[in-house]
C-alpha positions as CSV (number, residue, x, y, z in Angstrom):
1,M,8.3,6.9,-22.4
2,I,5.1,7.8,-20.6
3,R,3.2,8.0,-23.8
4,K,4.5,4.6,-24.8
5,I,3.5,3.0,-21.5
6,L,-0.1,4.4,-21.7
7,R,-0.5,3.9,-25.4
8,N,-3.4,1.4,-25.1
9,D,-4.4,2.2,-21.6
10,R,-7.4,4.4,-22.0
11,H,-8.6,3.8,-18.4
12,G,-5.2,4.6,-17.1
13,K,-5.1,7.9,-18.8
14,I,-8.5,8.8,-17.4
15,F,-7.3,7.8,-13.9
16,L,-4.1,9.8,-14.0
17,S,-6.0,12.8,-15.3
18,L,-8.5,12.6,-12.4
19,L,-5.6,12.1,-10.0
20,L,-3.9,15.3,-11.3
21,F,-7.2,17.2,-11.1
22,L,-7.9,16.0,-7.5
23,S,-4.4,16.9,-6.4
24,V,-4.7,20.5,-7.7
25,Y,-8.2,21.0,-6.6
26,V,-7.7,19.7,-3.0
27,S,-4.5,21.8,-2.6
28,V,-6.2,25.0,-3.8
29,A,-9.4,24.4,-1.9
30,N,-7.6,23.8,1.4
31,L,-4.9,26.5,1.2
32,L,-6.6,29.3,-0.7
33,I,-10.3,29.0,-0.2
34,P,-11.3,30.2,3.3
35,P,-13.1,27.8,5.8
36,G,-16.9,28.0,5.6
37,H,-16.9,28.4,1.8
38,L,-18.8,25.8,-0.1
39,L,-15.7,24.7,-2.1
40,H,-13.4,24.6,0.9
41,V,-11.8,21.2,1.7
42,S,-10.9,20.8,5.4
43,T,-7.5,19.6,6.6
44,F,-9.2,16.5,8.0
45,T,-10.5,15.6,4.6
46,V,-7.1,16.2,3.0
47,T,-5.6,13.8,5.5
48,L,-8.3,11.2,4.9
49,L,-7.8,11.4,1.1
50,G,-4.1,11.0,1.6
51,K,-4.6,7.9,3.6
52,Y,-6.8,6.5,0.9
53,L,-4.1,7.1,-1.7
54,T,-1.6,5.2,0.4
55,Y,-4.0,2.3,0.6
56,A,-4.5,2.4,-3.2
57,L,-0.7,2.2,-3.6
58,L,-0.6,-0.8,-1.3
59,A,-3.4,-2.5,-3.3
60,L,-1.4,-1.8,-6.5
61,A,1.5,-3.7,-5.0
62,V,-0.7,-6.7,-4.1
63,D,-2.3,-6.8,-7.5
64,L,1.1,-6.9,-9.2
65,V,2.0,-10.2,-7.5
66,W,-1.5,-11.7,-7.2
67,G,-3.0,-10.6,-10.5
68,Y,0.0,-11.0,-12.8
69,L,2.2,-13.5,-11.0
70,G,-0.4,-15.7,-9.3
71,I,1.0,-15.4,-5.8
72,L,-1.8,-14.8,-3.3
73,S,0.3,-12.9,-0.7
74,L,-1.3,-12.6,2.7
75,G,1.8,-10.9,4.1
76,H,2.0,-7.5,2.3
77,G,0.7,-5.9,5.4
78,A,4.1,-6.7,7.0
79,F,6.0,-4.8,4.2
80,F,3.5,-1.9,4.6
81,A,4.1,-1.9,8.4
82,L,7.9,-2.1,8.1
83,G,8.0,0.9,5.8
84,G,5.8,2.7,8.3
85,Y,8.0,1.8,11.3
86,V,11.1,3.1,9.5
87,M,9.3,6.4,8.9
88,G,8.0,6.4,12.5
89,M,11.5,5.9,13.9
90,Y,12.8,8.9,11.8
91,L,9.9,11.0,13.1
92,M,10.6,10.0,16.7
93,R,14.2,11.1,16.3
94,Q,13.0,14.5,15.2
95,I,11.3,15.2,18.5
96,G,14.6,15.8,20.3
97,D,14.4,17.3,23.7
98,R,10.7,18.3,23.2
99,G,9.6,14.9,24.4
100,V,7.9,14.2,27.7
101,Y,11.2,13.3,29.4
102,G,13.4,15.9,27.7
103,N,16.0,13.4,26.6
104,P,17.3,14.4,23.1
105,L,19.1,11.0,22.6
106,L,16.3,8.5,23.4
107,P,12.7,8.3,22.5
108,D,10.3,8.7,25.3
109,F,9.3,5.1,25.6
110,M,12.9,4.1,26.0
111,V,13.4,6.5,28.8
112,F,10.3,5.1,30.5
113,L,11.7,1.6,30.1
114,N,15.1,2.6,31.6
115,W,17.1,2.1,28.4
116,E,20.6,3.5,28.7
117,S,21.5,3.9,25.0
118,L,20.0,3.9,21.6
119,P,19.8,0.5,19.9
120,W,22.1,0.0,16.9
121,F,19.1,-0.3,14.5
122,W,18.0,3.3,15.4
123,L,21.4,4.8,14.5
124,G,21.3,7.0,11.4
125,L,17.6,7.4,11.4
126,D,17.9,11.0,12.5
127,Q,18.8,11.7,8.8
128,F,16.0,11.8,6.2
129,W,18.2,10.4,3.4
130,F,19.2,7.4,5.4
131,A,15.6,6.8,6.5
132,A,14.5,7.0,2.9
133,I,17.0,4.3,1.9
134,M,15.8,2.1,4.8
135,I,12.2,2.5,3.7
136,L,13.1,0.8,0.5
137,L,15.7,-1.6,1.8
138,V,14.0,-3.1,4.9
139,P,10.8,-4.4,3.2
140,G,12.8,-5.3,0.1
141,A,15.4,-7.3,2.0
142,L,12.7,-9.2,3.9
143,A,10.9,-10.0,0.7
144,F,14.1,-11.0,-1.0
145,V,15.2,-13.4,1.8
146,F,11.7,-14.8,2.2
147,G,11.2,-15.2,-1.5
148,W,14.6,-16.7,-2.1
149,F,13.9,-19.6,0.3
150,A,10.3,-20.1,-0.6
151,F,10.7,-19.9,-4.4
152,R,13.8,-22.0,-4.3
153,S,11.9,-24.7,-2.5
154,R,9.1,-24.4,-5.1
155,V,6.5,-23.6,-2.5
156,T,3.3,-22.5,-4.4
157,G,-0.4,-22.1,-4.0
158,V,-2.1,-22.1,-0.7
159,Y,1.0,-23.2,1.1
160,L,2.9,-20.1,0.1
161,S,-0.1,-18.0,1.1
162,I,0.0,-19.6,4.6
163,M,3.7,-19.0,4.9
164,T,3.3,-15.3,4.1
165,Q,0.5,-15.0,6.7
166,A,2.7,-16.8,9.3
167,M,5.5,-14.4,8.6
168,T,3.2,-11.4,9.2
169,Y,1.8,-12.9,12.4
170,A,5.4,-13.7,13.7
171,L,6.4,-10.1,13.1
172,M,3.3,-8.8,14.9
173,L,4.1,-10.9,18.0
174,A,7.7,-9.7,17.9
175,F,6.9,-6.0,17.6
176,F,4.5,-6.3,20.6
177,R,7.4,-7.1,22.9
178,N,8.8,-4.0,24.7
179,E,12.4,-5.3,24.6
180,M,12.4,-5.2,20.8
181,G,12.8,-1.4,20.9
182,F,9.9,-0.4,18.8
183,G,7.5,0.9,21.4
184,G,5.7,-2.4,22.3
185,N,2.0,-2.5,21.9
186,N,1.8,1.3,22.0
187,G,4.0,1.6,19.0
188,L,5.4,5.0,17.9
189,T,3.3,8.2,18.0
190,D,3.3,11.9,19.1
191,F,5.2,12.9,16.0
192,K,5.9,16.6,15.6
193,D,8.2,17.5,12.7
194,L,9.0,16.3,9.2
195,L,12.1,17.8,7.5
196,G,11.8,20.7,10.0
197,F,8.2,21.5,9.3
198,S,5.3,21.0,11.7
199,L,3.1,18.0,10.9
200,Q,0.1,19.9,12.3
201,S,0.3,22.7,9.7
202,D,-2.1,22.7,6.7
203,S,0.6,23.1,4.2
204,V,2.5,20.0,5.4
205,R,-0.7,18.0,5.3
206,V,-1.3,19.1,1.7
207,G,2.3,18.3,0.9
208,L,1.9,14.8,2.2
209,F,-1.3,14.4,0.2
210,I,0.5,15.5,-3.0
211,C,3.4,13.1,-2.3
212,S,0.9,10.3,-1.9
213,A,-0.8,11.2,-5.2
214,L,2.6,11.4,-6.9
215,A,3.7,8.0,-5.4
216,L,0.5,6.4,-6.6
217,A,1.0,7.8,-10.1
218,L,4.7,6.6,-10.2
219,G,3.6,3.3,-8.8
220,Y,1.0,2.9,-11.5
221,F,3.5,3.8,-14.2
222,S,6.1,1.4,-12.9
223,C,3.7,-1.5,-12.5
224,R,2.2,-0.8,-16.0
225,Y,5.7,-0.7,-17.5
226,I,6.5,-4.1,-15.9
227,V,3.2,-5.6,-17.1
228,N,3.8,-4.5,-20.7
229,S,7.4,-5.7,-20.7
230,K,8.9,-9.1,-21.3
231,L,9.0,-9.6,-17.5
232,G,5.3,-9.0,-17.3
233,R,4.5,-11.5,-20.1
234,V,6.7,-14.1,-18.5
235,S,5.0,-13.4,-15.1
236,V,1.6,-14.0,-16.6
237,A,2.8,-17.2,-18.2
238,V,4.2,-18.3,-14.8
239,R,0.8,-17.6,-13.3
240,D,-1.1,-19.7,-15.9
241,S,1.4,-22.6,-16.2
242,E,4.6,-22.4,-14.2
243,D,5.8,-25.9,-15.2
244,R,5.6,-25.1,-18.9
245,V,7.5,-21.9,-18.4
246,R,10.2,-23.8,-16.5
247,F,10.3,-26.5,-19.2
248,L,11.0,-23.7,-21.8
249,G,14.2,-22.9,-20.0
250,Y,13.2,-19.8,-18.0
251,R,14.5,-19.4,-14.5
252,V,11.1,-19.0,-12.9
253,N,12.5,-18.4,-9.4
254,H,14.3,-15.3,-10.6
255,F,11.3,-13.8,-12.2
256,K,9.1,-14.5,-9.1
257,L,11.7,-13.2,-6.7
258,W,12.2,-9.9,-8.6
259,V,8.5,-9.1,-8.9
260,F,7.8,-10.1,-5.3
261,T,10.6,-7.9,-4.0
262,F,9.6,-4.9,-6.1
263,S,6.1,-5.3,-4.9
264,A,7.3,-5.3,-1.3
265,V,9.2,-2.1,-1.9
266,I,6.1,-0.4,-3.2
267,A,4.2,-1.5,-0.1
268,G,6.9,-0.1,2.1
269,I,6.7,3.3,0.4
270,A,2.9,3.2,1.0
271,G,3.5,2.6,4.7
272,A,6.0,5.4,5.0
273,L,3.6,7.9,3.5
274,Y,0.8,6.5,5.7
275,V,2.4,7.1,9.1
276,P,2.9,10.9,9.1
277,Q,-0.6,11.4,7.9
278,V,-2.3,9.2,10.6
279,G,0.2,10.1,13.3
280,I,0.8,6.5,14.7
281,I,2.2,3.1,13.8
282,N,1.8,0.1,16.1
283,P,2.0,-3.7,15.8
284,S,-1.6,-4.0,14.9
285,E,-0.6,-3.0,11.3
286,F,1.0,-6.4,11.1
287,S,-2.3,-8.2,11.8
288,P,-3.0,-10.9,9.3
289,I,-6.6,-9.5,9.0
290,N,-5.2,-6.4,7.4
291,S,-3.4,-8.4,4.7
292,I,-6.6,-10.3,4.0
293,E,-8.5,-7.0,3.7
294,I,-6.0,-5.8,1.1
295,V,-6.8,-8.9,-1.0
296,I,-10.5,-8.0,-0.7
297,W,-9.8,-4.5,-2.1
298,V,-8.1,-6.1,-5.1
299,A,-10.8,-8.7,-5.7
300,V,-13.6,-6.1,-5.4
301,G,-11.9,-3.7,-7.8
302,G,-10.7,-6.2,-10.3
303,R,-7.7,-8.5,-10.2
304,A,-5.0,-8.3,-12.8
305,T,-6.0,-4.8,-13.9
306,L,-3.9,-2.5,-11.7
307,L,-6.5,0.2,-11.9
308,G,-9.1,-2.1,-10.4
309,A,-6.9,-2.5,-7.3
310,V,-6.8,1.3,-6.9
311,L,-10.6,1.5,-7.4
312,G,-11.3,-1.3,-4.9
313,A,-9.1,0.3,-2.3
314,L,-10.8,3.6,-2.6
315,I,-14.3,2.2,-2.6
316,V,-13.9,-0.2,0.2
317,N,-12.1,2.2,2.5
318,Y,-14.6,5.0,1.8
319,A,-17.4,2.5,2.6
320,K,-15.5,1.5,5.8
321,T,-15.2,5.1,6.9
322,Y,-18.9,5.7,6.3
323,F,-20.3,2.5,7.8
324,T,-18.1,2.5,10.9
325,G,-19.5,6.0,11.7
326,A,-23.1,5.4,10.6
327,F,-23.6,1.7,11.3
328,P,-20.6,0.5,13.4
329,E,-22.3,-2.8,14.3
330,V,-22.8,-4.0,10.7
331,W,-19.5,-2.9,9.1
332,L,-17.9,-6.3,9.0
333,F,-21.1,-7.9,7.7
334,A,-21.2,-5.2,5.0
335,L,-17.6,-5.9,4.0
336,G,-18.3,-9.7,3.9
337,G,-21.5,-9.1,1.9
338,L,-19.6,-6.9,-0.6
339,F,-16.9,-9.5,-1.1
340,I,-19.4,-12.3,-1.6
341,T,-21.6,-10.3,-4.0
342,V,-18.6,-9.3,-6.1
343,T,-17.3,-12.9,-6.2
344,I,-20.6,-14.3,-7.3
345,F,-21.9,-11.7,-9.7
346,A,-18.7,-9.9,-10.8
347,P,-15.8,-12.3,-10.6
348,R,-13.6,-9.9,-12.6
349,G,-14.4,-7.1,-10.1
350,I,-16.0,-3.7,-10.6
351,L,-13.6,-2.6,-13.3
352,G,-14.2,-5.9,-15.1
353,L,-17.9,-4.9,-15.4
354,F,-17.0,-1.6,-17.1
355,Q,-14.5,-3.2,-19.4
356,Q,-17.0,-5.9,-20.4
357,G,-19.6,-3.2,-21.1
358,S,-17.2,-1.1,-23.2
359,N,-15.9,-4.1,-25.2
360,R,-19.4,-5.4,-26.0
361,T,-20.1,-5.2,-29.7
362,P,-23.5,-4.0,-30.9
363,P,-25.7,-6.7,-32.4
364,T,-25.6,-6.8,-36.2
365,E,-28.8,-6.0,-38.1
366,V,-30.6,-8.8,-39.8
367,K,-31.9,-7.8,-43.2
368,T,-35.1,-9.4,-44.2
369,A,-36.2,-9.8,-47.8
């Protein structure tokens, strides 16, 4: 199956090989090579790389709906944040009586706000298996309901993009409210354990990094499988001419709804892996600016390539880490300049430049008499 999916995907094979090498090297360099050695990788670097991989998985989800379905979603940050909140709620339930107020039943912020009982939507999240189901179900259900009404009403183009952005903004305003039961503007933080293991230990950090790499690989496999299938071919046809596909008898709404929901589930998984590595989740993750930034990652790397989305997320976020430390005043200008430069000189993204160079045929020799 894997060989069939990657049969004509040379760049994908290279990417997965590099991802496997990175996972093995980082794990060995952090756990077995002592600090101070030239080849040692610090735990901070492991966490940073793990965060980059979750961003890459999120970009992959956006490229699936934008690059191959033609839906410019400005709301995938909401699905990412919802998956993160579910994981954060599970981690808060693991604190138990080690919280500030020593209440094993309620999270600390609920005790501070004089809540008397645990809200119904927190029930069951002390079990990892239930939290894992909710990580898939909550973003997927929101995407399904939203897509059902939007696609059924045949909302397309910029209007659909505005609706996804409005959904994200509405969720951000809701989660900022203390009475919602999600920690208000402070969000959820001060996590301690995951499956009984301390989140501060090096081995758990490496484990989260490996899980992020594995999720990215599985996400790439699943998206590549969809793109190469009949569903992917119909999706591209919908992107290029939705009316013609509808005229041929396809139920376009069903295709769009399935791909959109699946993409939201991938984004939710990315958010769930992101939270235990950064140690916090708050309503700012719902910010529409974050969703716009994800689109920039995909555009910079190369739309409708999958691998380009991963590349764009890694490049832009590494540049963000560097410039916010070295030149914090000019980071936003650098991001805007990068986006404008790529749009003008490389409309197919960075990966498109490499593909164009590799597909260029050498000039034929002209024989003269």
